[in-house]
N, C-alpha and C positions, 0 to 999 in steps of 0.2 A: 393565444391562450384560453382565452374564454371557450373557445370549443372543446381544448383539451381538460379545463375543470369541468365542464358537464358529462364529457366521458367519464371521469373520475367519480362522480357524484353517483352515475347510474352504475356505474361496477360496484361500487360499496354497497349501494342498496341493494342491488340484486343479489349479492354473496351473503348479507345480513338474510336476506326472505329465504333463499333455496341454498341447497346444499351442494356445492358445484366440486366438482372431482378435480384435485391436484396434489401437488407436493407441497406440504408445509412445516406444519408441525408434526405429522407422521411418523410413527413410528413402528417397529416390527420385534418379534422376538422368535427366535428358533429355539427350539427346546428338543435336545436328543437326551434320550433314556437308554441306557446299557444296563447289563447285567456286571456288578462288580465284579463276579467271579470268573465270567467267562469273558467279559468282552463284547458281548453279542448284544443287537439292539433288543430292547424291551419293547413288543408290540401289544397293543390294546391295554395299557397302563391309564391310569385316570390321573388326570394332572389337573392340579387346582392351580389359577392365576388370580392373583387377588392384587388390589390397589388399595389398602385403609385409608390413603388421604383423600380419595377420590369416590371411594365406594364400588369401585370396579371388582366385579367378581365374574369368572369364567371357568367354567368346567370343561375338558376337552379330553380325547383319548390319542394317543400317540398310534401313529401308522402300522402298517407292516414292517417299516423300515426303523421302528421306533422313534420316529421324529414327528414333530407339532409344531406349526407355525400360525402365530398371530399377527395379522399385519394391521393400519388402520388405527394403531393406539397412540395415544397421547403421551407426550413427554412429562405430563404432570406428575407430581406423587412417585412415589417407589412400589415397583411391582415385586410380589413375592410368589415365588415358585414352590409347589410342594407335591406331593402323593400322598395319598391316604394308604394304610395297612391294605394287602389284598392276599389272596391265598396263595399266590405266588412270590411275592414281597413285601417285605418290612416298609415302615412308612418312610419319608424323607422327609427328614427337616425343612421347614421355610427357608428358601434362600433368596437374598434381597439383588432386587437390579434395577439400576437405573439406567432409563433411555436415553439415545441421542437421536437426534432428528434426522430424518431422512437416512436411517440403516438400523438394519435388523440385527439387534445384539444376540450373541450367541451365549446357551447356557447347556451344559450336560449334567444329568443326574445320574449317579451311578447306586443303582439299587442292590440291595444285600438281599441277596435267596432268603425265604422262611426258613428257620430250623439251621440256620449256616452261622458258624461262629468264625468269622474269617479275618484278616488283618490285611485292609487295604493300603497300598503304599501310596503316597501323593495325595492329591485331592480327591475325596469323594464328591465334592461340586465343582463343574470347570468353568469358570467364566471370564477367565481372562483371554482368550482365543478369538480369534476371526475364524470362524467354522463356516461362512457363507459364500465370501467372494477372495480376489486376490489385492484388494486396496491396502495398499499402504500408507498410512495414517497414524497419526499418535494424538491421544485428548489428555487434557487436564481438566478435573473436575472440580466441584465446588468446593471440598475439603482442600483438595491440594493448591487450590488458588488462594483459600483465602490464609492457609500456612506460610506460602511463599512471600519472599520480600518482594513487593511490588510498589514501586514508585509511583504516587498520586493514582492507585487505584486503577493504574492503566492496562488493562486486559491485554492488549497486543504485545507490551512489552516482555511479557511472560513468556511468549511462545518461543523465545530462543532458548527455554529449558527443553524441547522437544529436537527430535532428528530431523536434519533437512532443514532446519531454520536456522539465519545468523543475521544479525544486527546487520542493517542495510547502509550502503553508501547511497543517497539518493541522488535526484538531481533538482532538487529546490528543498528550502526547509523543509515544507510541511509533507514532503514525500513521505511515503510509509516506511515506516523504522525496521521492517523485516525482511528479508528475502529467502523466499524456497527456493530450494534448488539453486541457489547462485544467481536465479533470475532477478530482473527489474521488479521491485515490489507492485508496481503500478500496473503490472502485467497478472497480478493474484486477483482471484474472484473472489470477492467478500460476502458472506452471506450471515442472514439471520434466521434461523428456523427453516434453512433452505431459499428463502429467499433474497433477492437483491439488495445489497446493502454499499454498492459501487457508486463513488462518485465517478461519473460516466465523462467527466470532460477531459480528465487527466488520468485518472483511475485513483486508488485509492479507497479508504472507508468513508462512507457519506455519514451517518451517526455512528460516534464513537463509543462504541458500548462500553459501558463501565462495569466494574466489577459485581457491583448491586443488583445488577440484571444478566448476569452469567451465572447461568447452573453447569454449562462445561462449552470448552472451546477444542475444536478439532482443525487439524492441519491434516490435510489429504495432500499425501506427495506425487502419488502414483497409481495407475491402475485402478482408477476407482470407476462407479459405475456409469452408465451411459445417461443416468439422470442427473449427473452433473455434466456442467460445459462450460462454455465461453472463456475457455483461459486453454493455450496449450501448457500450462504450466501448473500451480497449487491452486489450493482452495481454502479457505478458513471460514468454518461454519461454527456460528455462535447456538447454543441450544439454550433457550430462556428458562428462566425458573415460572413456577405458576403456585397456585395458591392450595389448598388442602382445606380439609374437614378442620384440623386444628390451625387456629390463629398463631402466627409467628411472624417475626419481623425483627428488625433491629435499628437502632441509630447510632451514628457515631459521628466522631471528630479526629480528624488528623491534621498534621502539622508538620512541614519541613521545616524547621528554624533557620536553616541558614546558618551564616558567621555568627558567632565565632566557634560553633559545634563543628561545623563542618571543614573539611581541611584547605588549605590554603591552594589554589592554583594559578599559573601566569595565564592559563586558557581559558576561553569562555565555556560556561554548560550549556545545557540543552533544556529547554521548557518543554513541557507535553506538547506543543505544539512543531516542535522541532525548531524554533528559533531560539537565537543564541542572547543567552543573560550573563551577568555579570555575580561577582562574590554577594551583591549585596540582595541576591533573589530569596525571597521567602515564599511559601506556597500554605493555604490554610483551606481545608476541606471540609464538609459536613454533609449529611445526608440521613435517610431515612429509605425502610423495605417496608411493605406490610402485605402480608397474603394471608386468606382467610377463605372461608366460604360465605357467599350471599345467600345460598340454599344448600343444605347440606345435602353430600353425596350428586349434587346435580350444578350447582353454579358456583364459579371459583375465581377469585382475583389475585392480583399481585400487582402492587403498585411501587415505583421506586423513583426516587427523586436525588441528585446529587450535586452538589455546590461546590465548583474550586475558584477559588482568588489566589492569582499569581502576582506579588509585589517585587517590583524591581527598578531600582534606581540607576539612572543613567546621568552622564557628565554632557553636560553643554560647556565647550570649549571655544570660546570666541574673543580671546582677549582683543584684536581689532576694533573690536564693537564694544568692549568695556564691559564684557560679559565673561565669566567663569562660575558656572552653577551647576545645580543637579536637578533632575526631573524625574518624578516617579511615574512609569507606568504600570498598569493593573489589568491583566488578561483576566477574562471572567468564562467559567462554564457552568451554562445549565443543562443537567440532561436528565429528561423526565421520562419514564415509561410506565405504560401500562399493560396490562394482559390479562385477559378475560377467558374463561373457559365454560363451555357450558354440554352437559351431557343431555341432550336432546330425548335420545331413547339409548338402550343397550348398547347401540351398534352406532348411534349418528353421535356425534362430537362438533361442535361449533367453537369458534375461537375469534377474540378480536386481540391485535395487539397495536400498540401506538407507542410511537418513539418520536421526542421533540428534542431536539439540540439546537441550543444559541450558546455559539463560542464567539466570544470577540478576544483579539489579541492586539493590545494598545501598542503604538510605536509613538512615545511623547517626543521624540527628540531627542539628541544627543547620542550618545555612544556607551559602550563600555570602558572607555578609558580617556586620556585625553587626545586632544587632535580632531573632535569631532565638533563640527560647529554648526549643525543643524537645529534651528530654535523651533521651538513648541510651534508654532503657527506652522510650521513644514509637517508635523506629526502626521500620524494616521492609524486607522483603525482596521483590521481584518476581520471580516464576519465570516464564519463559517456556520451558516443557518439549516438545520435538516429536518424534515416531518416525515416521517412515515407511517401510514395506517394501511393496516394488513389484517383482512377477514379469511378466515379458513372454515372449512368443513372438512369433515372425516366418516368414512364410513368403514365398521370392521365388522364384517361377515364371517362365516365360515369358510367359504370357496371365493367369493368376490369380495373385495377391498378397494376404495378408490378415496381419495382426499382432493380437495380442490382449495384454491388461495387466489386472491387480487389484493393487489395492494398499489396504493398513491403513494409516490414519493416526491418531494421537494425540495432543491439543494439551492439556496443563494449563498454564492462565493463572492464577496466584495474584497477585494484583495488590498484596495487602497482607499478608503474611505476618509475623505480628508477631514480631520478636526476641526479646521477652522472652514470647511465649507467650500464653494466653488471660488476660482480666482488664479490669477497668474502665480507662478514661481519667480523667485528672483535668487540667483546665485551671485553674491556681493563679493567682487574682487579688491584690493586694495592698487595704490597706484603700482606697486611693484608686480603686481598680477598674481598675489597671494589671493586664496579663498579666506574672506573673513566672516562668511558666513550664508545660509541659506534659510531662506523667510519664503512663507506661501503654502502653496500647493504641494503634494508629494512630485507632482509632475507626469503623472501618467493615472491611465484609467484601466481598472479591468475588475470588472463587476458582471459575474455569470449567473445564470439562472436555468436549471435545468428542472423538469417538471416531469415525470415518469408514471409510465402504467404497466403492472405486469400482472397477468394473470397465468397460472399453472395450473396442468391437469394432468392425474394420472389414475389409471384403472389398473387394477390385478386380478387375475382369475387363475384359479389353481385346477388345474387339468391332470389328476393322475400324480406323476413323478414330474410334472413339469408346472412352473408357477410363471405366467407370463403378465408383462407388464406393458402398457401400452401409454405413451405420456407427450405432453405437449407444454410448451414454455414459450411467452410472447411478452415482449419488451418493448415499448413505442417511448421514446423520449424527444422531446423538444428543447432545442439550447438556445438560448439568446446570449451575447455577449456586447457588453459596451466598454470596448478596449480601446486603446492606442496612446498617443501622448494627451497633451493638455490643451483643451480647446479654448482654454482663457491665455494662452502662450505662458513660455517659459523665458526668462529673461537670462542672460550674464551680463551684468553691468560693472563698469570700471567707475569707481568714486574716487574723487580726490581728495587730498587730505583734508580740506574744510568742510568737505562735506560727512565724510566718517567722522570727522570732530563733532559736527551737528547731530548725527545719530545718537553719539555716546551723549552728547549735553543732554540728547531731550530725556533721557531717563528712563526708557521706554524698557530696558533691560529685556527680559525673556517674553516680554509682550512684545517685541517688536514684529510689525506685519510688514507684508508685500506692498501696501499701499504707502505706510511710511518712507520706504526705499524709493519707490516711485514718484513720489511726490517732489524728489529733488531734483527730477528729470537727469539723471545721470547719464553718460556716454553710455551706449550698448555694443556688447562685443558680439553678441549674438541673440540671436530672437528667431524661438522655434514655437510653430502653430501648429496644430491637430484639425486636418482639414475634416474629416468626418466624423465627428462624437455622437453618431448613431448605434443603435443597438442592431446586429444584425445574427441569423445563424441559421439554421436549418432541423432537421430532425433525424432521427436514428431507429430503426424497426429490428430486433432481434427475432428472430423465429427459430424454434427447434422443434423437433420432431423425434421422437426415440420407441424403439421396440426392443424389447429384453425377454429373453427364455431362460429361466433359473431351471437347470435340471439335474434332478437329484437322480443319479446314475445307480448310485448305490448307498445305503445307510453313512458311508465314509466318503463318497467322493460326489462332489457337485461341479457341474460345469453351467458356467454362465454365458451366454450368447446374445451380442446386443449390437445394434448398430441405430445410430445417431445421425441428424440432417441438421446444419446450421445454414443460416443463412445472416449475414450483414448487411442492411441496407448500405451501409458507409462505402462498402465495396464499389457500387455503383456513381459516386460523386464523382464529377468529374466528366470527360467525355467517354469513358470507360462502359463497358456492361458489369452487372454484378458477378459476384464468384459463386453460382449456386450449385458446384458440384463437392461440396463439402460432405461425402458420405463419410461418416467416420465407423467402420465394425471395432469391435471389442469382444475380449476374449479372458476369461477368468475360471481358474481350476483351482479346487480346492479339495486335497487329500487328507483326510484323516487316520493315520495308521494305528493309532488308537484315542481313548478317550482324551489324553493329556496333550496331544501334539495335532499340529497341523503344517502341511506343507500348501504353499500357492505359488501361481503362477499367473502372470497377466501380460495381455499384450493388445494394444490398440492405437488408434487414431485419435487425438484430442484437436478440437479447434477452437481456434481463440477467437476475440472479438478486435475491431480497432477502437480506438480511443478517441474521442470527438474533437481531441486537439488536433489530430491528423488533419481532418478537414478545416476546422476554425483557423489554423495557423495559415491555411491555404486560401483562405478568405480574407483575414486580418491583412498579410504581409502582400497584398496582390493588387494589380493597378490594370486598367483599362487605358492607360495615356496610350494616345499614337506610336510616339517614339517604342513604347515597349512592345506593343503588337507588332510593329516592324521587326523588334530583335526576334521575337517568337517566330515570325514567317521566314526570317533567315536560317534560323535553328531549322526550322521543318524542311527547308529546300537542301539544309546539309544533311538530311536523313534524321537528326537527334528529337525531333517530335516527328511523329509516324504520317505521312500525308493522309490526304483524305480529314483529319481534326479539324474541325470549327474551332478557332482560336477563342471564339467568344463563351464557348461552354468550358475553357480551363483559367478564364480570366474574372476579375472582380471587381468593382471598388471597393477595396477593403480601407484600411486605415493609413495615412499617408500624412507626414508631419514634414514641414515647407520651413526654410528659414528665410525670408525677405529679409534684405537689407535696411536698416536704417541707421544714424548716426545717433540720436537721443530717443529716448521712451516716447518724447510726442511726436516722434516723427516715424514713431512705426506705426504701419497700418493696423487695423482691428482686424480679428480674425475673419469678419464678413468681407473684408475688401483682399482678403488674398485667395480666395478659393479658385480663381482663374492660373494659378499656379501649379494647379495639379497635373495638368498636361505637360508641363516642363521641367517638373522636379526629378532629379535624378537618385536612385536608391543603391546603396552598397549592396544590398539583396533583395529579391524582389521572389516571390514562392508564387507556385500555379498550382490550381487541380489536377490530378493526375492525368494525360491524354489517352491512357489505357485502362484506367480504375485500378481498384486494388484487388490482391488475394487475401484471404483469411490466414491470420498465422496459424499453423498447426505444426503438433508433434506426433512421432513415433514413440510410444514408450513401451518398456519391456519391463520386467519384474519378475524376479523369484527369491520365495524365503523361506521360513522355517519358524515356527512358533512353538514352544514348550513351555506349560504350567508344571513345574517342580513341585509347586505345594500348593495350597490352596490359595496363596498371597505371592507367590513368587513368580513370574513369566518370565522366560528369556526367548528372544528372537535374534534372528541374522536374516538381513534383507540385501538383495545387490539389485540395484537399479538403473535403469538406460533411459535417457532421453534424447533425441535427435530432433531438432526444430527447424520449422523453413518457414519464408515468408515473413521473417520477422521486419518490421519498419524500420528504415533508415532515409536521412537526405542523400541527393544525387544532384551534381551541382551540373547543370546542362548546358552551361557557357563555361566550363572549366577551364582554366588555362592549361599549357602542355606541361607534362611532367616535369619535375625538378631534381634533380640529386645533388646534393650537395656534394664538393671535391673532397673525400677525405683526407686524401694525401697531402692537402693544405692543413690539415689540424697538427701541426709539430709544433714542440714546445716555443720554438722562437716565433714562430706565427702566433700563437696564443699570447707570447709576452707582449707581441706589438697591439694587439687588439686590445688588452685588457688595459694599454698605455696610452691610447687614444683619449682624447681631451673629453670626450663624449659621446652619445652614442650615434648622432648622425657623423661623426667621423668613423666610428667603428663598422657602422656598416656599409658607408660605403669602401674600406679597406676591406670587410668582408664580400663585398661585391668582388672585388679586384681578384680575392682568392678565390673565389668560385664557391665560397660558402654562403652564399647569400643571393638572391635574385630581387632585383626590384620591383613596385609594382606594376610601374609603366612597361617592365619589360614581360611579365606575368601578363597584363592586358593585351601586349600586343599579339600573344599567343594563344589570347581566346577566341573560339570559334567565332564570334560576333562581337562587334565594338561597342562601348558604352555611348548613347547619343541621349540627348534632351529628352527628359520623360522615359527613358529606360533605366536598365539595371545592370550592374556588375556582375552578380553574381543573381544566377534564374535558378531558383531550386525545386525540387519535387519529391513529395515522400514517394517511395517505394517499397515495394514488401519483398525484397530480395536477402534479407539478411538469413544469418543460418548460426545454430549454436550446437554445442554437444555436452551433453553432462552425465556422469559415470559417478556411482557411489555403491561403497559399503559400508553397512549401518549394523551395529551390533549394540543391544540394549537389555538392561536387566529391569523389571520395577517390581517392587515389592511392598504392597499393600500393608498397611499396618496389621489387620487384622486384630489376633488378641495379643500381639508383641508390643513391646516398647518404641518399636522403632519401624519405619518403611523407607524405601530410596526408589531413586529413578537414577539410571546410569545409561549413558549411550555414547558412543564414539561413532564418530561419520568420516569417512575417509572419501575424499571428492575431488572430483574435477570439472569445471564448465569454460568451454573455451566458445567463443563466439566474434562474429565480425559486426555485432553493435550491440550496444549496451542501454540504446534510447532512441525514441522517435527523433530527436535531433542530434544523432551521432552522424557523423559523415567523416569520410576519408581524410586523412592527412594531406595525399596527395594525388589529384589529378583523378578522383573516383576510384583510386586501386585499392579496392577492398580486400584483394588478395594479401595484403601488407596489412592487414587489419585482423586478420584471425588469430586472437591470442588469449591469453586470460581474460574471464569477465573483472570488471570492477569490484564485485562480491564472490569472486573467485576464493575458495579455502581448501587445502588441501586436508589437515586434520581438526576437527572438532570435539572437545571432550565436554560432557556437561555431565554436573555430580551434583545430584540434589538430595541429602538426606533429611530425616522428619525423625526427632528424639522425643519420646514422652518419659521424661525422667520421673516425673512424679503425676499426680492425680492432677487435669486442669492446666498442665505446664506444656508448650509444644516449642521445641528450638527445632529451627529450621537452618539448614546451612546449607547454601547453593554456589556452587563452584562453576566457570565457563572459564576452557582453557583453548586457546585457537592460534594455530598459525597465520602468519600475516597475509596481509593482503596485497594485490599487486601493485608496482608503481610504475606510472609513465613517468618515463624521462625526457624531461622538453628542453629546450634552448634557453640558454642564460643571455637576457639582451645585455648584462655589463658586459658579455664576453661578444656577441655579432652585433649588437647594436638595435636589433630585434627578436622578437619570439616569430616572428613570420618570416621564416627561411625561403619560401617557394615565393613570397609575394601576392599570394591569391587574397589576401585581405582577410581580416576577421569574420567569423560565421556568427550568426545569430544562435546556433547550437551550442559554440565553444562557453554564451554566458553560464550556461547551464552543466554540461557536462566534463568541462575542463579538457579538451580533446585541442589542443592547439599543437603543431608542427612538434614533432619530436626532435630529440639531440641527432646530430648527424650517425648515422649507425646503426641508432638502436631501435628495436622492436616495441611494439605497442605491448605495454604493462609487463616490461621483462624483467624488472628488478621486484625484491618483496622487502614488506615491513617487517618487524622482529614479534614473535609471538605475541598475545596479549592475556592475562592472568586477570581473571576478577572473582572475588569471593565476598557474597554477600549473608549476611546475618539477619535472621527473623526470630522475634521473642514473642511468644502469645501465651499470657496468663487469666485464667477464666477466674474472677473472683464473685464469690457467690454462687456461683453457677447461672449469674447472667450479666456482670460485668467483666469484658475483656481488655485488658491492657496491652497494648503491644509497641514495640520499637524493633527498627529495622536500619541495619547500618550496611550501607552500599561500599563496595570497593574497601572490605576492611582494613584489608593491607596496605591501603593508600598506593596502591601501583599507578607507576605513569605510563599509562596504555596509547601507543601510537596508533594501533589498529583495534579493530574488532568492535566497534561501538557505533551507535547510528549518529551519522552526520551527512552533510551535502558534498558532494563530489569538488566543487570549488573552496571548500574551506577544510577539506582533509588533509592529510598528510601524503595521499596517494599521488600528487604530482610533486614531483622535485626536479632539479637542475640535473642535466647528465654530464658527462665527461669526468665525473670522479670527483665533481661538487661536494662540498661539504652537505651532510644532510642537513635541511631547514624543519623543525617541527610547527607546524601551523595550528595545532588541534592535539587534543587528548580525552581519553574518555576520562567520564565523571570521576573527579577526587573522593576520598571518602566523604560519605556523607550521612544524613542521620534523620530519622523519620518516627515521629511517636502518635501513638492514637489510641483511644478510648472509644468504647463501643456497647452499648445497652443490647442484649439479644434477649429474645425471648419465643 
């Protein structure tokens, strides 16, 4: 780590002193000037490009095709494009344009010939079209974002208003809340000003960019430039705000008061971190932003700070200990950002951006209702601490342009920081075996650290009708993880009635600790100790080089041809070689039949990266015990592991929890005394590094679309997109038992009645086995390639990159900017389908690695999504926003009911690590994956903004205005969603719901 820190310092110092070419805050403008009467290109017209906010001014002339292109521009301020009167044309009034990072925005000026009196139908100035390439994308600008009802100023939640984006079913609470193209949100590439903002351990956002540091946010869904990569799916790119010559800013306060204003609901809500909260939940926010000039026309600054505190009361229900009380947890978000821009010369711009996030999610003990007997001493904090510092430089010449960046990032994710510090965990049971309470440590460790350096470079050169781009992008990350079980031991103890009485009489109440219980020297039912509480990990290097030629074949036809090469060093971890052949060609065609329309087509290969968790899980859940190596050798002799592979290359001394027997607490060995058990402890599942290496995920993407700017404020579009992905990650059990198919003929009404009448699950399971509906674990184990031995594992899993998916969508959209009217809107309809045979890195086949039976609808598949947002400005300074989202239901996986079969593990292969996250247990006999559907969801949100005295903005937001009980279409975790239901015609069980009607109020001072 010291070496990485030194390298970061060198890179940052170098970027501050010299201008390095790359892609960061660079943007471009393509200006097309046409004769409004004939529609022909207007050559040799003088165009003035100004940015009053930064003092930028450039005068240039259109070429023979009526085109003018500027690159290397900053995203600061607002650009104005105009033409002066000439002998041929009247002057064109200045037109405003806000730029997006890493993109060349288009504007068409339609000039009136001198002496002509004409009526021009449609738009004189066209700014709503993509007249450059085939990118399928959509954006929300600052004005739209501030008017939208957004819970907690969380910008990521606003993206569900854009086509191809839906609220996501994730695979852990903190997983990204959105899905692009129906894919896992962990596969999305998140960027700030074109630079990496990914938590690269699992995926998702590293620094949660708040509303105050977002000028615009763009979702790229398909057919984007070779400058973008590292995903086979979609991209989210934030463009940050900047200072200008005019001092501007805001200070705000925001509150979500909760009950009794909010509607009641029997189901949990979610906080901004994705964790469940109850009806007591309240949120308080405050912050400020300030931007201006340090030196007029030269140096500009923008600073933003936002603070959020969530308050949530939980119930500690431990009557056997004489405790029934409440505890309060507080989540805290500190998000600070700084951006500096300096115009070194007319051509050179330097920049510095810093983002610091300190997010703490408190778990104080207890739960959302009765029955949770976890005491405060077993509470924990989840810390997500992010730091990003980026230095940039860009050059905007007439023929040459280039820009560069270097970024250092650090992300600390401590998932279970014990509030009471290190120590044992104790689960207390009463004489009947019921759990009376849980005290002490949370019982596990997960403390990861990621340090990353990125440098990017892009050089552009205009050569006649060609614009060539050459780029490089390098990311190097170091990862360490302190994970596994509790090194101080987890106890399950059985207390006698006098011992329970002694605890109650002690009067400790909520202050009861593990030491209070262990001091009684109770009987031990189970004692488990983590044998390796050390940090370990490895690194990841991502290389990318690309070449692109934007060829202006004619004034109305542009062809962009590019090729990109990517390499991910994680593909070489294990015993295989790296995946070096990721050559990805791309083609984009853009044809403009006239000044107000654009036809585009895109095709290309898009390469993704592996999440570090693929390797980390293989290290953490691994072992080098002799028995395990013997099993691997037997698998190798059977051809399930390639011959010639050195088994030491795929094994590692990972985390291992052992359970030494002991009768009472005083008789239990210390953690130091049980280290020798590593070689004999057996595992339910162990994971190895890949013996053949990994391939990088990739997709073939095709798109075709048409855009039409009907008026100066109304743009219509239709797009069709197709994406076929390969090499997706999933799990394979190398020691899987033989396939088992339940005897469907035995599922008769009479047999079902017999099974339901059995006295307990053990009896049901025994009867189900005789009927051929269930296979015992012993019978399953007998059919495995190798037997379980001391020091070995029942399941021996490996991550493979063999998964596939197919996505198709038709998107129709209409976007009406306000302009001079008193209304605006954005409407979109998406008809789509996504099928795959893996949803997550921990996804495995339900039966004997048969992934052919897994190919079906994705967990985030939708058929129909209608998004409608309307902005109304009835009087001056008043904005009303109504946002509706209407979606067809998500897929439902039908699983067995233990009340019928005695177990959910019909084939006897045992529970998998992955099932804890993806909810992918065995399916009901005869049911295919995700074969049912939830009902439609409908949500309408309302936002009101009123500007008082031109400075003070009062706001009120109502979410789910009509208090719809939505069973689908909202962000949640797979294991708590309604997407897992019992099959066989069992009644629907609602486990979760979209948020009920909720209120949010704010006040802001703007200047």
